[in-house]
N, C-alpha and C positions, 0 to 999 in steps of 0.2 A: 140720898142721892148716890149714883153709882159712877165708876171710873168713866164710862163712855157716854154719859148723859150730856145733853146739850148745855153749853156754859151759860146760856142765858137764863137757866133756871136756878143758878147759884145765887144764894141770898147776896144781895148788894150789887148784882150785875144787871140783869134786865136787858130789853132790846137794844137800847142805845149803846151801852157799853160792849154788848156782845157783837154788834156791828164793828166797833172799833178793834175789838180783839181778833175778829176774823181776819183783819188786814194783816195781822202778824201771825197767822196760822193757828190761832188758838180758838178751837171750835168746841172742845169738850172740857169737862171738868178735869180729866186726866191731864190734858194739855195745859190747862191753867195752873194745876199743881206743879207741873215741870217748868213753868215760867219762873225759874230760879233767879235770885239776885245777881246783878252783874259785878257788884262789889259790896263792901261792907264798911261801916264806919265804927271805929273804936278809938279809945283813947290814945292807943299807940300810934295811929296814923293821921291824927289831927294836929296841924301846925298852928301855934298861937300867932296872932298877927304880928307881934314883936319879933318874931323868929323867921318871918317870910323873907326869902331871898330871890332877888331878881334872877330870872333865867331858869328857875327850877320849876318842875311840874309839882303842884301842891294841892292838897285838900285842906280847906280852911272852913271853920263854922263860926257864924256870927248872927247877931240879931239885926233886923232891917232898921236902920235909923234914918235913912233917906232914900226915895225912889222917885224919879221924874222923867218925863220926855225931854230930851234936849234937841234943840233945832240947830244942827251943825252946819257948817259951810256947804257940804255936799247933799247931805240927807239927814233927817232926824234919826236919833238913837235913843235907846232906854238906858238910863244910868241908875245904879242902885249902890248905896253904901252900906256895908256890913261892919258891925262893931263888936269886939269882945272886950274883955277887961283890960287888954293890953295895947290896943290899937284899932286901926280901921283899914278897910280894903275897898276899892271902888271896882264895881263890875259894870262893864259896857257890852251891849248887844245892838248890832246894826240890823241883823236880820230878824224879822218877826217882832220888831220893837213894840208895836202897839199891843199885840197879843200878850207879850211878856208884861207890859205895864199893868195889864189887868190881872196878872197872876199873883203878885205880891202885895202884901199888906204890911204896914208898920208894925214892928215887933215880931213878925214871923222869924222863926229860927231857921236858917237856910245853911246847907253845906254846898260849897262851891269847888270845883276842881278844874285846873287848867294851869297854864304857864304865867308865872308872875312877871309883869313888865313895869316899867316906870314912866309915868306921864303926868308930871305935877303931883306925884304921889304913887304908891303902890296900886297896881290894878291888874285885872284879868280881863281880856276880851273874849267874848263868846264862851264863857265857862260852862261846863256840865253843871247842873244844879239839882238839888233836892230839898223840898220844903219839909222840915223834919217835925215840926209841931205847931199847934195853934196856941199852946198854953205858954207860960212864963218860964217853964223849966229850962235848964241849961244842959243839953245833952253831953257837954264836955265833962260834967261832974257825975254823970249817972254811971259810967262804967259799962253801959249796955253795948252790945255788939248789934248795930242797927242795919238791917238789910236794905240796900238801895237797889231798886229794880229798873230793868231796861224799859224805856217808855218812848212814846212817839208823841208828836204834837196832837194827833187825832185822839190818843188815849188820854193825854193830859187835859184835852178839851172837855172830856166826859168825866174828869175826876180821877183818873187812873194814872196818877203819878205814883212815886214811891210810897207816899203816905197812903194814897187810895189802895194800893195793892196790899199794903200791911193790914188795912182794915178788913179787906175782903178775905184774905188768906188766914189770918190769925184764928178766927173761929173754926176753920176747917181742920186745924192741926190735931185736934183731939179725935177726929174722925178718921185720920189717916190709916190706922191699923185695919179699919173695916173696908176702906175704900181702895187702897193701893194693892193691886195684884203683885205677887212675888213670882217673877219669871225663872229666876235661877234656882236650880235644884239644891237641896240642903247640903249635899257633899261639896259643892263648889263654895257655898257660903262658909262652911267650916274650914275647908282647906286654905282658903285664902283670907280668912279672918274678916269677913265683910259684914257690915251692919245689914239688918233687913232693910229692904227698900223703903218701907214706910218711915223707919227711923231716920234713914239718910236724908229723905226728903224734909222732915221735920227740922233736922239740924242745918240743913242748907238754907232754910227760910228763917228760923229763929233759934240760932245756935245758943247753947248753954255756955260754951267757952270756944276758944280758938281751936283747942285740940278736937272737940266734938264737931266743930265746923269742918275741919280738914278731913276727918274720918267720913262725914256725910258726903262731902263733895268727891272724896276718892271713890266711894262707892258708886256714885253717879257717873264718874268718869270711867270706872271699870265697865259699867254697863254699855256705855257708848262704844268703847274699844272692844269689848267682848262680842257684841253683835256684828261689828264690822268684820272681826276675825272669824266668826261663825259663818258668815256669808262667804268669806274666802275659803274656809274649810270645807263647806257644802260644795262650792265650785270645784276645788281640787278633787274631792271624793267623787263627784259626778264624772270627771274625766277619767279617774282610776277605775271606775266600775264599768266603763265602755269597753267593748272589744272591737278592734279594728277589722275590717272586712279585707282590706288589702294588707298583705304581709310581705316583709322583706326576708328573702332567703339568704342574701350575701351582699357584702358591700358592692360587688359588681366590678367588671372589667374597666368601666369608665373611670371610677375612682382611682384604680390602680395605675391607669396609664396617665392620668392627670397629675397624681401624686409624683410619678417619676419625672414629669415634664417641669415641675416647679424649678424656677432658676435659683431658689434658695431653700434652706432647710426651715421647716416649721419650728417655731419655739416650742419648748416643753409645754407651755400653757396651751398652745394651739393643739398639740397632740392629745393633752388630757382632755380638752373640750371636745375634740372629734370623737374620742373614746366614749365620752358621756352621751353625745348625740347618737352614735351608732346604737349604744346599748338602749336608748329610748326608741329609736327607730325599729329595731327588731323585736321590741317588746310587744305583747299582744294588745297593750293599751296605748292610746294616742299620746304622743309627746306633747308636753305642755312646759316649754323650757324658755327661760330668759337668758340671753347671752349678753353680759356686760363686759365692755371693754373700753378702756381709755382710748382717747383719739390716737390712731395710728398702731393700735395693738393688733390689727389683722383679723377683724371680724368678717370683712368681705370675702376673704379667701375661705374662711370656715364655712360661711354660708353657701358659696359655690361648690365646695367639696360635698356639702350635704345634698345639694341639688344634683350632683353627679351620682351619688348613692341612689337617690330617688329614680333618676333617669335610667340607671343601670338595672333597676328592677322593674322597669316599664311603666313608671308613673310619671305625672307632671308636677311641676313646682310653680308657685305663684310668689313673686317678691314685690311687696307693695311698700312704696317710699312716700314720705309726706309732700314732697315737691317734685315738680318736673325736672328741675336742674339735678336733684339727687337720683331721680329715676333714670334720667339720661346717662349720668355718670356710672351707675350700676350696669346699665346696658352696655356701654362702651367697653367696661372692664370685662363683662361676661362674653362678649363676642370675642375679645382677644384671648380670654381664658380658655374658651371651649373651641378654639380654632382647630380644625383638623379632626374634630370628634363628630359623633352622630347627634350631639345636643344642638338644637337650633333654638336660640333665644329670640324673643319678640319684645318690642317696646309698645305699651298701650298707654297713651295719656290723652288728656282732653284736646291736644293739639293735632291728634290724628284726624284726617278728613273723614267724612261719613263713609266714603267708599273704602278707604283703608280700614276702617273699623269693622265694616261689613265683612271683608276678607279675613281679618284677624280672627273675628268671632267664628267664622266658618272653620278656619284652620285649627283653632283651639279645640273646638268640639270634635273635630276629627282626629285630634291627637297629633297633628303635624309639628306643633312647636312643644317642646319638652319643658321649656323655661319661659314663663310670662312675667315681664317686669313692668311696672307701671305705678300710677298714682291711684287715687280712689276710682279712677275709670275701670279698674279690674273688678270692682264690686257692683257695677251697674247691672240691671237686671238681664240685659241681652247677653252678658258673658256667660258662656257655659263650657266647662272643661270635660274632656273625655274621661279622664281618671286622675283629677287633682288629689294628691296625697300629702303634699308638704306645703304649708303656708308660712312664708317668712315676712315678717313685719318689721321694717326698720325704723328706728327712732320712734318707737311705739308710743311714747307718752304724748306725741303730737297728734295721735288718732283718738277720737272718742271710742268708747266701748262698743257702741252700735256699729261703727264702721268696721272695727276689727271682727265683730260678729258676723257682719255681712260677708266678708271674705271667707271666713271659716265656714259659713253656710253653704259656700260653693262646693264644699267637699265634706261631707258628713263623716265624722271620725277621723278627720285630717290630723296629721302631726303639725304641731304649731311651734314655730321658733321665733321668738321676738327679741330683737337686738336694739341696744342703745349704747351710744358713745358717751352718754351723760352718766357719769359715776353716781350711784345712788346710795346715800347714807342708809345705814342699816335700819334705823327707825322707819325710814319712809319705804324701804323696800318690803318691810313687813306688812305694809298697808296696801300700797299701790300694786305690788307684785307678790303679795303674801301667798297666792295660790300656785305659784310657778316654782319648778325646780330651777335653781340658779347656777350658771356656769360663769366663771370670771376669767378674763384674759388679763392676768396681772403681770405680764412680761412683755417687754417691747422687743421687736426684731432687732437683730444685731446691726442692721444698717441704719437704724433711726438715730439721728443726731440730737443731742440735747439742745433745747431752744434757750438762748439767753434772753432774759426779760429785763427791760429797763423802765423805770417810771420817771417821766420828766414833765416839766410845765413849759409854758410857751417861751419862756427865756432862752430855752435850748432848742427852739424849733429849726433855727437855721443849721444847727450842727446835725439834727436829724435828717434835713433835706440833703446836706452834703454827704451824709452816710449813704442815702438812697442812691445819689448820683454815683458814688464810688462803686457801689454794688452793681448797678446796671451797666456802667462802663466795662466792668469785668464779665458781662454777659449774663448776670442774674436778673431776676424780676422782683417786683414789690407789689404789695397790697396797701391801699390806704382805705380804711373802713370808717364810714360815718353812721351815726344812728338813724338819721332821717333821710328822706328823699328831697324834701323841700323845706323852705323856711317855716317855722312855726311861730305865731304871735305868742304863744303861751310858754313855749320852752326855748330858751336861748341857746340853740345848738348850731354848730357848723353843719350845713346840709350837704348832701353828696353832690347835688347838681352844681351848687355854688362853689363847693370845694374843687369839683372837677375842672370848672372854667378857670378857677384861679391857678391850680397847679399846672394846667396845660398852657396857659398863656404867660404866666408870671414867674413860674418856679422851674418847670421842665419843659421849655419850648423845644428843646433839641430831642426830646423822646416822644414816642408814640403812647398816648394814654388812652384808656377805654373806660366807659361808665357802665356799671351793671347794678340794676335794682329790680325789686319785685314786680314793678309795674309794666316792664318790658314785655313784649310777646315772647313766646317760646323761640321763634325764629331769631329774634333779635339777640336773645340770651346765648342761644347756640353760636351765633356768629361771633359774639364777644369772646365766649369761652374758647372757641376754635382758634381764634387769632391769638389769644394769650398762650395757648398750648403750643402754638407754632413759634413763639417769641416774636411774633409780628407786633405785638403790643408788649411794651416793657413795664408799664405801671397800670394796675387795675385799680380804679376808684369805685368802691362797692359799698352798698348797705349790707346789713347782717344776712342777706340772701346766701352769702358764702359760708355761713356758719357751719353747715353740715355737708359733708360728702365730697366737696371739690378737692381734687388732688393734683397739684402741679409741683413736681419735684424740683424745678428750676427756681421756684419763688423762695427767696431766703429772707426777705424783709416784710414785716407787717407793722404798719402804724395804726393804732386805734384811736381815732379822735374822740375827745370827750369821754375817756375811759371811765370817768366817775359816774357816768349815767348808765353803765352797764352792770348787770349782776355778774358775780364771780364765774358761775358755771358758764355763762355765755361767753365770757372772755376767754375761758379755758378752751371752749369749742373753737373760737375764732383762731386762737393761737395755734391750734393743731392743724391748721391749713398750711402751715410752713414747717420746715424741719424734715421734710419727706425725702430729701436727696442726700448727696454725700457731702454738701457743703454746709459750713456753719450758718445757723439762722438767728436772727434777732427779732424780737417782738418789742415794740415800743408803745407803752401806755401813756398817752398824752393827756394830761389833766388841763383842761382850759379854765376851771374854776376850782382850784384845789382847796380843800378844808381838811382839818385834822382827822374827821371821820373817814372821808373817802380815802385819804392818804394811808391810814391804817389798814383799811379794807384792801386796798390794791396792793399793798406790801406782801399780802398773802401770796399774789401772783408771782412776785419777784422771788420770794423764798422758796416756793415748791412748784413742782410740776405734776405732783401727785393729785389726780383728779378726785379721788376720794376724800383727801384732806380739804380740797378747795370746795367741794359739794358740802361737807359738813359745816364749813364756815358759812357758805351761802345759805344753808338751811337755817342757821341760827340767826342770820341777819334778816332773811326775807320770809321765813316761814314756808311751810309745805305747800299751802294752797297757791302762793305766788310762784313758787319754784317750779312746780310740775302740774299745777291745775288738777289736783286730786279729785275734784267734782266729776270730771269727765269719765272717771274709771268705774262708774256704776257702783259707788259705795256710799254708805250713809254719811251725811254731814256731821261734823263734830261741833257741839255747842259749847262743852265745857272742857273736854280733854285737849291736850297740846301734845303733839307728836314728840317734841323735844323735851319739854319740861316733864312730861308724864311717861317717859321711856320705860321706867320700871313697871308702871301699871300696864302698859302695852305688852310687855314680855309676859306678865302674869296672865293677862287676859287672853293672849294668843295661846299660851300653853293649855289654859282651861278650855278654850273653845275647840282646839284641835283634838283634845282628849275626849270631849264629848261626841264629836262626829266620828272619831275612830271606833268608839264604843257603841255608837248608834247612828250609822250614816243617814238614816231616813228620819231621825227624831221621833221614832215610833213609841219608845218605851213611855210607861205611865209617868215616871218622875221627870220626863222631858216635855211634858204636855204644854207647860208654860212657854218654854222656848219655842216649841212648834207654833203655838198661837201667835207669839210675837212676830216671828218670821213671816207666817202667812198673812198677818193683817197689816203689819207696819212696813214690811220690806218685800211684799209680794211682787211689786214692780220690778225689783232687782233680781228676782229669782230666774227670770228668763235669760240672764246672762251667766247662769251657773257654769256653763261649759266654756266660757270665753276667758282667755288669758288677758 
């Protein structure tokens, strides 16, 4: 058989098993061989029954000495007893009980993994399990490293549990040198001391030792990260090879006049970033730059100065924001910023009427507006620009790669500046933003006040309310932020609507409060924000809709309810909404259900205001996919590699991939034929985004 042959023709598979494998994306022999174990069993990680400890996640192995269906008070469940030479362990399953009852036989040797509990004896509820053998051998004494494969109920029902996969895959191992193609060129294998791909797969399935297992899996992780970086390198190279039709002759009179009118001096970091942006703009190749800056570091001013350069050279700028609130905020700032100049900003969102949109479309096509600010409405098919040359995308991790591409398609060869106030750990920036030049605003404006952060529980709630009252009585304003809009039966959280009613009637009846949440219409949101801006409303009760972009210098207090439910990066974003004026600001993290883990995590917020340190901690806790949704960026999914644990492999894979593309931008050379084949066959759907940041 060959690598791309249909999996149903593999010995031991057939039609029924092929159908079950198809459900997990395994259609070919090659994909079957890449179905590597999820974990391994060896003597070093098996815990004897006598050493089991309540509350610990454990893997134990024993022989089935009892198995039966039990008719409980609420519903029947399946119970199985495992025994080794030192004790016994009870396993219980409530879901799929009857199916499981048919799976086990007396004297089967079974490995189970889960959290140890105590209920009339040691037990595990709903453990992961693997039937290891049909014979009387005891795997604890064999010393073998046993592969345990990912499976599903559908696979197990056709005999493809771990044991079934081992039976199918073991005979294929001797054929791997012939079957497995090697995509990496010899010089990469030598320079990074990598096993051949066939040997790596053999060791991943049936390792000779723990050292060989690690070497095999490291090679497979290298492959995943290498091809991710190769796509980024091809993307970056595609941009560099393009030549802009529109050229910038000079920064322009508008930039000079705006710079002189600024009521404050730019920070050294802002000046450095403006220099980097100008060098990109006057380059013959399109700009493809990421602007990172912590909350309040002055990204908006930099982006508007870049728009001034563009307008001064006769071109248009589009600024796309993820929400109407943020787009409105940018628009208001731009109107004030460009007052008295020839730059006319316009706001385009889903809330514009059909008649308004028609007029805006006509004016943009004629070049009447030099700056268009909006949401995804900017990328709708009817929007046409006269000479769009600069695309600015704010909080870009909230947009999918397709949406960003649609905006950039509005202007072929456009300069692209993407901005984020979410500090990005280095390992993640090398993947999600690996094709972009990076500018970092690592300096705060002199007028920014440090924010005091306090972690409290409900016992101090009255003191918190008294502090809010004291601040409001001196003319300041406050935010109270809730995670949800309305009560949830599944998650016991204080809801914004309920909190608003309680605070309005029972705590602060003497003040004016307002409620802001994402389900309100744009008109309702605008009215609430305008009232708060005029200090007609003293306390704004809000959901996380205020996380990005809202700027009220008079707000000096923020109380975040159920802070333990938020990620650290989100808390940091919320906290950045205060501390924007000349007065001291305080952020209160209120834990309704404190526990040692959440307290330890939230203390990070108390100790530091450094967004990068907070993001690193958040990445460790939540993982890259949860933190930024890396799948939306048009990159391959990672099955084995981990961006945090495998940072060293990522560094090497990036170095190797970018060196390949620098040497051969089109992958045309003979020794890169394997790379080109993989890119064109496995990642062809992602190549369309090669020019998109």
